[in-house]
Structures are given as C-alpha cells and as structure tokens.
C-alpha positions in Angstrom: -51.1 62.6 12.3 -52.7 60.6 15.6 -54.5 63.7 16.8 -55.9 64.5 12.7 -57.3 60.3 13.2 -58.5 61.1 16.2 -60.3 64.1 14.8 -61.3 62.2 11.7 -62.3 59.5 13.4 -64.3 61.2 15.8 -66.2 62.8 12.7 -67.1 59.8 10.8 -68.6 58.3 14.0 -70.7 61.3 14.8 -71.8 61.7 11.4 -72.7 58.4 11.2 -74.6 59.0 14.3 -76.5 61.9 13.6 -77.4 60.7 10.0 -79.7 57.9 11.7 -81.1 60.3 13.8 -82.5 61.8 10.0 -81.9 65.6 11.3 -81.2 67.4 7.4 -79.4 70.7 8.8 -77.6 68.4 11.9 -76.7 65.9 8.8 -76.0 69.2 6.5 -73.6 70.3 9.0 -71.4 67.1 9.8 -71.0 66.5 6.7 -69.5 69.9 6.3 -67.3 68.7 8.9 -66.5 65.0 7.5 -65.5 66.6 4.1 -63.4 69.2 5.7 -61.0 66.6 7.6 -61.2 64.0 5.5 -59.8 66.0 3.3 -57.3 67.4 5.1 -55.8 63.9 6.1 -55.1 63.5 2.4 -52.4 66.5 2.6 -48.9 64.9 4.0 -47.9 67.9 5.8 -51.0 67.9 8.0 -49.6 64.1 8.9 -46.4 65.4 9.6 -45.5 67.3 12.9 -41.4 68.2 11.9 -41.5 72.4 11.9 -45.4 72.1 12.8 -46.0 70.9 9.2 -43.9 73.0 7.4 -45.3 76.4 8.6 -41.7 77.1 9.8 -39.5 75.7 6.4 -39.2 79.7 5.1 -39.6 78.8 1.0 -39.2 80.7 -2.3 -41.6 80.9 -4.8 -41.7 82.1 -8.3 -38.6 84.2 -7.8 -39.3 85.9 -4.6 -37.8 85.0 -1.0 -39.7 85.2 2.2 -37.3 88.3 3.4 -38.9 90.4 0.3 -39.7 93.7 2.1 -42.3 94.3 -0.9 -43.8 90.4 -0.5 -46.7 91.3 1.9 -47.8 88.1 4.2 -51.0 87.0 3.2 -52.2 85.2 6.0 -54.4 83.1 3.7 -56.4 79.8 5.0 -53.5 78.2 4.2 -51.0 79.8 6.5 -50.7 79.2 9.9 -47.4 80.7 11.0 -49.1 82.8 13.9 -49.5 79.1 15.9 -45.0 79.0 15.5 -44.8 82.3 17.1 -43.2 80.7 20.2 -40.8 79.2 18.0 -39.7 82.0 16.2 -38.7 84.6 19.4 -35.1 85.2 19.2 -34.1 82.4 16.2 -33.1 84.4 13.2 -33.8 80.9 11.1 -37.4 81.2 12.0 -38.2 84.6 11.4 -41.9 85.2 9.8 -42.0 83.7 6.7 -44.3 85.3 3.9 -44.1 81.7 2.0 -43.6 78.5 3.8 -43.9 74.9 2.9 -47.4 74.3 4.5 -48.4 76.8 1.7 -47.0 75.3 -1.2 -48.8 72.2 -0.3 -52.4 73.6 1.4 -52.2 76.4 -1.9 -49.4 77.4 -3.9 -49.2 74.3 -5.9 -52.9 74.1 -6.6 -53.3 77.4 -7.9 -50.0 77.6 -9.6 -51.9 74.0 -11.4 -54.8 76.0 -12.7 -53.8 79.3 -13.0 -56.0 80.6 -10.1 -56.2 84.7 -10.0 -57.0 86.0 -6.5 -60.2 88.5 -5.6 -61.3 90.8 -2.6 -63.9 91.5 -1.0 -67.5 89.5 -2.1 -65.9 88.4 -5.1 -63.3 85.7 -3.5 -66.1 83.2 -2.1 -67.9 83.0 -5.7 -64.3 82.6 -7.4 -62.8 79.8 -5.3 -66.0 78.1 -5.6 -66.4 78.8 -9.4 -62.2 77.2 -9.4 -62.8 74.5 -7.6 -65.6 73.7 -9.3 -64.2 73.8 -12.8 -60.8 71.7 -11.2 -63.3 69.2 -10.2 -64.6 68.5 -13.4 -61.3 68.3 -15.1 -60.2 66.2 -12.7 -62.9 63.6 -13.0 -62.3 63.7 -16.7 -58.5 62.6 -16.4 -58.1 58.7 -16.1 -54.4 59.6 -15.0 -55.3 61.8 -12.4 -58.7 60.4 -11.1 -57.6 56.6 -10.5 -59.8 54.3 -9.1 -59.4 53.0 -5.5 -58.1 49.3 -5.0 -60.2 46.9 -4.3 -59.6 46.8 -0.8 -59.6 50.3 0.0 -60.4 50.8 3.4 -64.0 52.1 3.8 -65.5 53.1 7.2 -69.0 52.2 8.0 -69.5 54.8 10.7 -68.0 52.1 13.5 -65.2 53.5 16.3 -63.2 50.5 14.8 -63.7 50.8 11.2 -63.1 54.6 11.5 -60.2 54.6 13.5 -58.9 52.1 11.3 -59.2 54.0 8.2 -58.1 57.5 9.5 -55.1 55.7 10.8 -54.1 53.2 6.9 -55.1 57.0 5.3 -52.7 59.5 7.3 -49.7 56.9 7.2 -50.3 56.8 3.6 -50.0 60.6 3.4 -46.8 60.7 5.7 -45.3 58.4 3.0 -45.1 61.4 0.8 -42.9 63.2 3.4 -40.2 61.0 3.4 -40.5 59.9 -0.8 -41.4 63.4 -1.9 -41.9 66.1 0.3 -38.9 66.2 2.3 -36.7 63.4 1.0 -33.9 65.7 0.5 -34.4 66.8 4.2 -34.9 70.3 5.5 -32.4 72.1 3.5 -33.4 70.7 0.4 -36.5 72.7 0.5 -35.1 75.6 2.8 -35.3 78.9 1.1 -35.3 77.2 -1.7 -37.4 78.1 -5.1 -40.3 75.3 -5.1 -42.4 76.8 -8.0 -40.2 74.8 -10.6 -39.1 71.2 -10.8 -39.9 70.5 -6.8 -43.6 71.8 -8.5 -43.5 69.9 -11.5 -42.6 66.6 -8.8 -45.5 67.3 -7.0 -48.2 68.2 -8.7 -49.2 63.8 -9.6 -49.2 63.4 -5.6 -51.8 66.4 -5.3 -53.7 65.4 -8.1 -53.5 61.7 -6.6 -54.7 62.6 -3.5 -57.7 65.0 -3.8 -59.6 62.2 -6.0 -58.6 59.6 -3.8 -59.9 61.8 -0.8 -63.2 62.7 -2.7 -63.9 59.0 -3.6 -63.4 58.1 -0.3 -65.8 61.2 1.0 -68.5 59.4 -1.1 -67.6 55.5 -0.6 -67.9 56.6 3.3 -70.9 58.8 2.9 -73.0 55.6 0.3 -71.7 53.6 3.5 -72.7 55.7 6.5 -76.5 55.9 4.0 -76.9 52.2 3.5 -76.4 51.7 7.3 -79.0 54.5 8.0 -81.4 52.6 5.9 -80.7 55.2 2.3 -80.9 53.3 -1.0 -77.9 52.0 -2.9 -76.9 54.5 -5.3 -77.2 53.2 -8.8 -73.7 52.5 -11.2 -72.6 55.4 -12.3 -75.5 57.5 -10.7 -74.3 60.7 -8.9 -75.4 62.7 -6.4 -74.4 66.8 -5.9 -74.4 68.1 -2.9 -74.6 72.2 -4.1 -74.7 73.2 -0.2 -71.6 71.8 0.6 
C-alpha cells in the first residue's frame, strides 16, 4: 500500500511540475502515468500485500478450476503470477494459477459485467478501447454507480504534502474493502472457490463505485493542477475529452 502511494505521490508531483513547464508531449506522457497509477490505487488488491495482492490465491471462475488441464493460462495484463514464482517452488498450494483472485478484481468482474469478449491481433486494442468507452458512458449516466464525491474529498494540487495525503487516504480506503469484502471470510473463503456467482454480485457495486471515484478524482486532480499552472477553470458541466489518453 505504501509503495503504490509513494509512486502515485511522485506521479502527481511530477505531473504538476511538467504541466508548469508546458511541453505538450511531456504533459501527455505524465497524464498517462497519472491516470494509470491513480486508477490502480482504487483496486483493493493493489493496496494489499497478502499473497502478493491475491496473485497466489487460486480460484474458480465460471465452473473452471485452476488446475483444469484444458484451461490455458492467458497471462493477460491483470495477471502477475510470474512475480510469485519464488513462492510456488516446492509448494503445491501455490502452483501456478490459471485464474487467481487478483485477476478477479483486475479483469474478470468487469469483463462479466459488460459481457466483454476477447479479441486477438490487431482487433484487440480497438475492441478494448470501444468496450471501455461504452462502459464509461453507462457509468456516467448511472446515478447509483456514479456517485458524486464527498464535499471534503481529498484533491491534490501538486504539492508533495497534498499528494502524499491524498494517495495514502485513497490507498487506505481501497485496503478497507479487503477486510470488508474481498477477503472478509479469509483466504479459505475464496481459495479454490467459485467466485462468478454470489461473490461477483456482491463485488459489482464496489467495482463500479471505485472506478467512478477514480475517474472523478483524476478529473479533479487534473483541474487542480491545470488551475495551478494558470489554465482557465472549467465552466460548470463542461467536459474535456482527451481522446489521446
């Protein structure tokens, strides 16, 4: 939790400094890193160290067990099981998972929610982008899944103090979900258990809420950084779409 908070803190601070300098190419790169890290910190298992953030907790999804011989390892962007090889050697409990708890919260819940179908080759990037844009529109128009931020929500302006305060607050908030839901019944409550049913249903509101929180906080952070750099404040209701992000 602390490491990701420090990374996000540095990203906020560096983005603010680069924005002050005004180089468009550098600002775009900085915004991409900021978007990535700020989004990451809202995924509960990115703020949890137990079992490497759930990467070594094997699970079942849609009736498929992690040791099914015909269940290939996708090694998608949400799978970091290669980072825990040293934990798995000589330990049957930690054999390489085809599906693990980290993947559930990175990918599988969202993919089931939006009925996403995987594509290969040149179609993959465009398909993922289109799916993300369509879901973003749905969330934006969903009053329950798109709550306003609290009036006193933390908004970093680019200083080190603001950045670390907000990063730690957001990480702590995400980590609280590990206790209240993700692992509320301990590792044994999810390990080798079917998670695509009741567990999925209970997780959906958390995922939707965390993603919209991340989006609103990203927008608020960018607005604050831009204002500090002398940019015009957005008019109420005005939206700025950065397609290149």
